[in-house]
C-alpha positions, 0 to 999 in steps of 0.5 A, a space after each residue: 461610342 467615342 467615350 468608350 475606348 477613353 473609358 477603357 483606357 482609363 480603366 486600364 490605367 487605374 488597373 495598372 496603377 493598383 497593380 503597382 501599388 499592391 506590389 509596393 505595399 506587399 513589401 511593407 509589413 505594417 502600415 500605421 495611419 496616424 490621425 486625429 479628429 482636430 488639429 493642435 493635438 501634436 499629431 505630426 510630433 507623435 507620428 515622427 517620434 513614433 517612426 524614429 523610435 521604431 527605427 531606433 529598435 532596428 526596424 526598417 521604417 518609412 514616414 509618409 507625409 500626406 499632409 499636402 497643405 501644411 507638411 511639417 515632417 521635413 522641418 521637424 526632421 531638419 531635412 526641408 532640402 532633402 532630395 529623392 534618391 535616384 536608383 540605378 534602375 531609373 526609379 525614385 527612392 524616398 529621402 533618407 534620414 538614417 540608415 533605418 528611416 526614409 521619408 517623403 513629403 510634398 514640401 522638398 518637391 515644391 519650387 519654394 518653401 512658401 509655395 501654397 498648394 492649392 489643390 482640390 480632391 482629385 489632385 490631392 488623391 493622385 499626389 497620394 497615390 504617386 507617393 506609393 506607386 512612383 516611390 520605391 520604398 523597398 522592403 519595410 517593417 513599418 510605414 508611418 503615415 502622418 495625415 492632416 487633422 480631420 476626415 477629408 480627402 487625405 485620410 480617405 485616400 489612404 484608407 482606400 489605397 492602403 486597406 490593411 492599414 491601422 489607425 493610430 488615433 492621437 488626442 488630448 485629455 480635454 472633453 473638447 478633443 475627446 468629442 473629436 476622437 469619436 469622430 475619428 473612430 466613426 471615420 475608421 469604422 466607416 471605411 472599415 479601417 481597423 483601430 490600432 489604439 489611442 494615444 493621449 498626447 499633452 497629458 500632464 507637464 514636465 517642469 522644465 526647471 526640475 524635470 518632474 511631472 506637474 498635474 498642470 493639465 488634464 490626465 487620463 481622458 483618452 485612456 478612459 474613452 479607449 477603455 470605455 469603447 474597448 480600443 487599445 490604449 497605447 500611451 500618454 505623452 506629457 507636455 514638454 517645453 523641449 518638444 516644440 524647440 527640438 521639433 523647430 530645430 529638426 531634432 525630434 524629442 526621442 532622439 534629442 533627449 533620449 534620457 528624458 522622461 518624455 523620450 521614455 514615454 515615446 519609447 513606451 508608446 513604441 513598445 505597445 505599438 509593436 505588441 498591439 500590431 504583432 497580436 493584430 496581425 496574428 489575428 488576421 492570419 488566423 482568421 479571427 479578423 475577416 471582412 467577407 463580401 457576398 454579392 446579393 440580390 435581396 436576402 439571397 446570394 446573387 447568382 452572378 458575381 458581376 451582375 449583383 445589384 448589391 454587395 453584403 459585407 460581414 465584419 468577423 471577429 473572434 469567429 462571429 459576425 460583429 456588424 453587417 452592411 449592405 452597399 451598392 457596387 460601381 457600374 460594371 466594367 472590367 476590373 471595377 468590382 474587385 478594385 472597389 472590393 479592395 477599397 472596401 477592405 474585403 478580406 474574403 469574397 463568397 460567390 456562387 458563380 465568378 469569373 477566373 479573371 475576377 478571381 485573378 484581380 482579387 487574388 492579386 489584391 490579396 483577397 481570398 475567393 470561395 466560389 460555388 456557394 449555394 444561392 441561399 440566404 446570405 446570412 446562413 451562407 456566412 454562418 456555414 462558412 464560419 462553421 467550416 461547413 462551406 470551404 469553396 468549389 473551384 469548379 464553379 468558376 465561369 468560362 465563356 463558350 470559347 474557352 475565354 475566362 469570364 470577367 464577370 
C-alpha cells in the first residue's frame, strides 16, 4: 500500500510535465527532427545550415541539440560560451544566435568544455524533456532538432515527446550510407513519425581553386533511394572544403559564403523543406493523414476504453487505410492511456464508451475523440468513419453514479 501514493504522485508529475510540454509545443508550428542512420554524414552541418537558412527567410526558428554525448551546435555557431536568457517572470529562454534564431545544447550547461556526459537512458530522456518544458521557446515557425546518429534513446525520446515532428533523413551517396538510411526509415515507421524527406549530403565535390563541380564522389544515390521508396527528395549538398573551415570558425556555410554554390544548394534545401512542410501540414489539416486508435478485444471494438486488452492503430493516407498494427496498452492508471496514445502518434480515437476525463486529456494532447461507436468489427468501424457514416456521439460518454467523470 505504501507504493500506491508514490505511484500516484509520480503519475501526477508526469501528467503535469506532459501538459507543460503540450503548451510549449502548441506555440511551435513545425518541428523537424534531423537524423541519420550512421555518423559522419554531416547531419549537424545540415541541421545548422537549415536552421539558419529558415531564419534568413524571416521565420522564427529554434535549434535544439539533443546530441548529449557529442554536442556540435555551439561550436559550429561560435557560441560555446552562450548563456540561457533569464526572463522577467523567472523562466529560462534559449541562447540567442540572431534575432530570428535561438538554440539550446547541453554543452553551455556543463561545468567545463571537456566534461563528459556519462548518462544512461533515463537521464537522457529526462534532459531532453527538460529542454522543452523548462525552456520557454516562445512562438516559433520551426524547431529544428539535431539528433545523434542511429536510433537510440535521443531520437526515440523526441518521437514520443513530439509526436507531430517530421523526420529529415541525411545520407551520403555511398551504398554503405544508403543501407543505414533504410534503418532510419524503418525507425520512423516504427515510431509513426512522418518522413519529410531525404537530403543527400557530400554529393559531388566543389573544387577549392576554381569553384566548379567535380564528379569526384558519387552523386544521386540518396535521390534514387527516395524515389524508389516514394519519399520526397529535399536536395543535395556538395562536398566543399569551406564547410569544415566555416564550421570550425563558428560561421555556418550558408551565412559565411552566401554567394557560393554550396550556399545555393542549402537555399534550395530550405525552399524544398518549406514547400513540403506546408503540403504535409495541409494534408494533416484536411484529414488526408490520420492515425486512428481503437480499443479492441479480438477483432471487435472493446466496450470500455480504459479496460481494453489491446489497441488497434490504423494509418490513413488519402482517405484509405495503408497500415494497421495492434499494440498492448500500459497498465491502467489515471492518465496513462491518453499519454501512451499521444506517444504512439494517434490523431483520432474511436471508442464505444469512454470517460469524460479521458476525453479531456486526449483533447489536450490534440487528439480528436469520437465516442459512441458500435461494438462491431473494428475494421468495419474504421471504414464507416472514413466513408462519413459514423461521426461520433457525445452522449456515449461514461459517468459514475455520483456524477463524477469516469476516467476509464
